C-alpha positions in Angstrom: -23.9 17.9 8.7 -22.7 21.5 7.8 -19.9 22.1 5.2 -17.6 19.8 3.6 -17.2 16.7 5.6 -13.8 15.4 7.3 -13.2 12.4 5.0 -11.0 10.0 6.8 -12.2 6.8 4.8 -8.6 6.2 3.1 -5.8 8.0 1.9 -7.1 7.3 -1.6 -9.4 10.0 -1.6 -7.1 13.1 -2.0 -7.4 15.5 -4.6 -4.2 17.0 -6.6 -3.0 20.2 -5.1 -3.2 23.3 -7.4 0.8 22.8 -8.0 0.4 19.0 -8.7 -2.4 20.1 -11.5 -0.1 22.4 -12.8 2.4 20.0 -13.2 0.2 17.6 -15.1 -1.2 20.3 -17.3 2.2 21.3 -18.4 3.5 17.7 -18.9 5.2 16.8 -22.2 3.6 13.7 -23.6 4.0 11.1 -25.9 2.7 7.5 -26.6 3.6 5.3 -23.9 2.8 2.0 -25.5 5.7 3.1 -28.2 8.0 4.0 -25.2 7.8 7.6 -26.1 6.2 9.6 -23.3 9.1 11.5 -21.8 7.3 12.1 -18.4 6.5 8.5 -17.7 10.0 7.7 -18.7 11.3 10.7 -16.0 8.8 9.2 -13.4 10.1 5.5 -14.0 13.8 6.6 -13.9 12.9 8.5 -10.6 11.2 5.7 -8.9 14.0 3.0 -9.8 16.6 5.6 -8.4 14.5 6.1 -5.2 14.1 2.4 -4.5 17.8 1.4 -5.8 16.4 -0.9 -8.8 17.5 -1.3 -12.2 14.2 -0.1 -13.8 10.6 0.7 -13.2 7.2 0.6 -14.9 4.6 2.9 -14.4 1.2 0.9 -14.0 -2.6 2.2 -13.5 -3.1 0.5 -10.1 -1.4 -1.0 -7.3 -3.4 -4.4 -7.7 -2.1 -4.4 -11.2 1.6 -3.9 -10.1 1.1 -6.6 -7.4 -0.3 -9.1 -10.0 2.1 -8.4 -12.8 5.1 -9.3 -10.0 3.1 -12.6 -8.9 2.6 -13.5 -12.6 6.5 -13.0 -13.1 7.4 -14.9 -10.0 5.0 -17.6 -9.5 4.1 -20.7 -11.8 0.8 -22.1 -12.4 0.0 -24.8 -10.0 2.4 -23.4 -7.2 1.8 -21.6 -3.8 2.4 -18.0 -2.9 3.0 -17.4 0.9 0.9 -14.5 2.1 -0.1 -13.0 5.3 -3.8 -14.1 6.3 -5.0 -10.4 6.4 -2.9 -9.2 3.3 -4.0 -6.9 0.5 -2.9 -9.4 -2.3 -5.2 -12.2 -0.3 -8.4 -10.0 0.7 -8.8 -7.4 -1.6 -7.4 -8.2 -5.4 -10.4 -10.6 -6.0 -8.3 -14.1 -6.3 -6.3 -12.5 -9.3 -3.4 -14.6 -8.8 -5.7 -17.7 -9.4 -7.3 -16.1 -12.4 -4.3 -14.6 -14.2 -1.3 -16.8 -13.0 -3.0 -19.8 -11.7 -1.2 -19.6 -8.6 -2.7 -20.5 -5.0 -2.1 -18.5 -1.8 -0.7 -20.3 1.0 -1.8 -18.3 4.3 0.8 -17.5 6.9 -0.9 -15.8 10.4 1.6 -12.9 11.2 1.7 -10.9 14.1 0.1 -7.6 13.4 0.5 -8.3 9.9 4.3 -9.0 10.1 5.4 -12.4 8.9 7.7 -14.6 11.0 10.8 -15.4 9.0 10.7 -19.2 10.5 7.4 -19.6 9.4 8.2 -18.5 6.2 11.1 -21.0 5.9 9.0 -23.8 7.2 6.3 -23.2 4.8 8.8 -22.7 1.6 10.8 -26.0 2.4 10.7 -28.5 -0.2 8.2 -31.0 0.0 7.2 -34.6 -1.4 6.3 -34.4 -5.1 2.6 -34.7 -4.6 2.3 -31.6 -2.5 2.0 -28.2 -4.1 5.3 -26.4 -4.4 5.9 -22.8 -3.0 7.1 -20.4 -5.4 7.0 -16.9 -3.9 6.5 -14.8 -0.8 4.7 -11.4 -0.9 5.5 -9.0 2.0 3.2 -5.9 2.6 4.6 -2.9 4.1 3.0 -1.1 5.6 0.1 -3.5 6.5 -3.4 -2.1 5.7 -5.3 -4.3 7.6 -3.4 -4.7 10.7 -3.7 -0.7 11.0 -0.6 0.3 8.9 1.7 -1.7 11.0 5.4 -1.8 9.8 8.2 -4.4 9.0 11.4 -3.4 10.4 14.6 -3.5 8.1 15.9 -6.4 10.4 12.7 -8.7 10.1 12.5 -7.8 6.4 16.1 -9.0 5.9 15.3 -12.2 8.0 12.1 -13.1 5.8 14.2 -12.5 2.8 17.1 -14.8 4.0 14.5 -17.5 4.8 13.2 -16.7 1.3 16.5 -17.3 -0.4 17.3 -20.4 1.6 14.0 -22.2 0.1 14.8 -20.6 -3.5 11.5 -18.5 -3.5 10.7 -15.0 -5.3 10.1 -12.5 -3.1 7.8 -9.4 -4.0 7.2 -6.3 -1.7 3.5 -5.0 -1.7 4.9 -1.5 -0.8 1.8 0.8 -1.5 2.7 2.8 1.5 6.5 2.1 1.4 7.1 5.8 2.2 5.0 5.7 5.4 6.9 2.6 6.7 10.2 4.6 5.9 9.3 7.5 7.8 7.7 5.7 11.0 11.1 3.5 11.0 13.4 6.5 10.2 14.6 4.5 7.5 14.3 4.9 3.5 12.3 3.3 0.8 15.5 2.1 -0.6 16.7 0.2 2.3 12.9 -1.1 3.1 12.9 -2.4 -0.9 16.7 -3.8 -1.0 16.8 -7.7 -1.6 13.1 -8.0 -3.1 13.0 -9.3 -6.7 10.0 -6.8 -7.3 8.5 -3.9 -5.5 5.2 -2.1 -6.0 4.3 1.3 -4.3 1.5 3.4 -4.9 1.3 7.1 -5.8 -2.4 7.4 -5.2 -2.5 6.8 -1.4 -0.2 8.7 1.2 1.8 10.5 -1.8 -1.8 12.1 -3.1 -1.7 11.6 -6.6 -4.9 11.0 -8.5 -3.8 7.7 -10.4 -1.1 5.2 -10.5 1.5 2.9 -9.1 4.9 1.8 -9.9 6.5 -1.5 -9.9 10.4 -1.8 -9.7 12.9 -4.4 -10.3 15.5 -5.6 -12.4 15.7 -4.5 -16.3 14.9 -8.2 -17.3 12.0 -8.3 -15.3 10.6 -4.8 -16.1 11.0 -5.7 -19.6 8.8 -8.9 -18.9 6.5 -6.7 -16.8 5.5 -4.2 -19.6 4.5 -7.5 -21.8 2.3 -8.5 -19.1 0.9 -5.1 -18.4 -0.1 -4.7 -21.9 -1.7 -8.1 -21.7 -3.8 -7.1 -18.7 -5.1 -3.9 -20.5 -2.5 -1.5 -18.8 -0.8 -0.1 -21.8 -1.6 3.7 -21.8 -1.1 6.4 -24.3 -0.3 9.9 -23.3 0.1 8.7 -19.8 2.6 11.5 -18.9 -0.3 13.6 -17.6 -0.7 11.1 -15.1 2.9 10.4 -14.7 3.5 14.0 -13.8 1.1 13.9 -10.8 3.5 10.9 -9.8 6.5 12.9 -10.1 5.5 15.9 -8.4 4.1 13.6 -5.6 7.8 12.1 -5.3 9.3 15.2 -5.2 7.0 17.3 -2.8 4.8 15.0 -0.7 7.4 12.4 0.9 8.9 14.5 3.8 5.2 15.7 4.8 4.0 12.2 5.6 5.1 12.3 9.3 2.6 14.9 9.6 0.0 12.4 8.6 1.4 10.2 11.3 1.1 12.6 14.3 -2.5 13.5 13.3 -3.0 9.7 13.5 -1.5 9.5 16.6 -3.7 12.3 18.1 -6.9 10.8 16.6 -5.8 7.4 18.2 -5.4 8.9 21.6 -8.7 10.7 21.5 -10.4 7.1 20.4 -8.7 5.4 23.5 -10.4 7.7 25.8 -13.6 7.6 24.3 -16.2 5.0 25.8 -17.3 3.8 22.4 -14.2 2.7 21.0 -11.2 0.6 21.9 -7.9 1.2 20.7 -4.3 0.9 21.9 -2.5 4.2 20.8 1.0 2.7 20.8 -0.3 0.2 18.0 -0.7 3.3 15.6 2.5 3.7 13.7 1.7 5.5 10.5 -1.5 7.1 9.0 -3.9 4.4 9.5 -6.1 4.1 12.9 -8.3 1.2 13.4 -10.5 1.0 16.3 -12.9 -1.4 17.9 -16.3 -0.6 18.4 -17.7 -1.4 21.8 -21.0 -3.3 22.0 -23.8 -2.7 21.9 -23.0 -0.2 19.5 -22.5 -1.6 16.1 -20.0 -0.3 13.4 -23.0 1.0 11.1 -24.4 3.0 13.8 -20.9 4.5 14.7 -20.1 5.4 11.1 -23.8 7.0 10.8 -23.4 9.2 14.0 -19.7 10.1 12.7 -21.3 11.1 9.3 -23.9 13.4 10.9 -21.2 15.3 12.7 -19.4 15.5 9.6 -16.7 13.0 9.6 -16.5 10.1 7.2 -14.7 6.7 8.4 -14.7 3.3 6.9 -15.5 -0.1 8.3 -12.8 -2.9 8.6 -14.4 -5.9 9.1 -16.8 -7.1 12.0 -16.5 -4.6 15.0 -13.8 -2.4 13.5 -13.4 1.1 12.1 -11.0 2.5 10.1 -9.6 6.1 9.9 -6.9 7.0 7.6 -5.0 10.7 7.6 -3.6 12.3 4.5 -2.8 15.5 2.6 -6.4 16.7 2.4 -6.9 16.7 6.4 -4.9 19.2 8.1 -4.7 19.9 11.8 -8.1 22.0 11.5 -9.6 18.9 10.1 -8.5 16.8 13.0 -9.8 19.1 15.3 -13.2 18.7 13.6 -12.7 14.7 14.0 -12.0 15.1 17.6 -15.2 17.4 18.3 -17.5 14.9 16.3 -16.0 12.1 18.6 -17.0 14.5 21.6 -20.4 14.7 20.3 -21.1 11.0 20.1 
């Protein structure tokens, strides 16, 4: 392998741009636990305005944001409706059980998208000797399904089902801006109707650290308490928040470039004998392809790495490629050349 590899493992591997580094270096800071960091406050106000909520809270990670929302929305001993391959179920280490005492109720969506009728059926009142459902979590885009999106119409139908059952609704919108770009919609429209919404600054938006939890003023007041309890109270966090502010101001509109590059990669994979994928299934910046036996995922990843391309395994028989801020057209060309060399 020659030179710096093309890193397509995740959109979390991005490094701050020079302009973002300068914004972070110039950030005016204070003690955020005291509520005195002006840059954190500016980020929270910008996030709330962007998503159309009353307030927002800067948190260290998307997992913490999701778990704060679940802690506020579910009660111990109740169930939370989640999609079978969702992040909160598969990648957050049973946190809803550990921190809140709630249990996941698994629903099998189509390409990661929940069925509103199944949400209503699962959320209906049951005899007292069954666990009560208290909450539903929607993931948009859906990571494990390949960056698939939940449309505005489907989202609204899910929320109607949740309302009919008296459920709190949370949106794991880690990549909500990718979803908005794919749907030619807005993050505000995709967030509308949820009690809480989390989005990540450290994925497609390219900031080094952090996520934001959005909701009503009352919920965010309680969320600040839970964040502190979980160890998420940060001090001069404006240095980090400045990166997030810069990302919201400069890195949202460019997400369509990542989607176009992901589509190019998917088309190349579809014509390669070692992989199987339907390019039409690729809606955003995540490309998941099946590895054709007898070659294994490990062998495919090793061969790609030898050619200077890093990808990631995504469960049995699947390889994931994620386009992002640090992979330009030249990087995609290198990835395509590596595929041809396999």
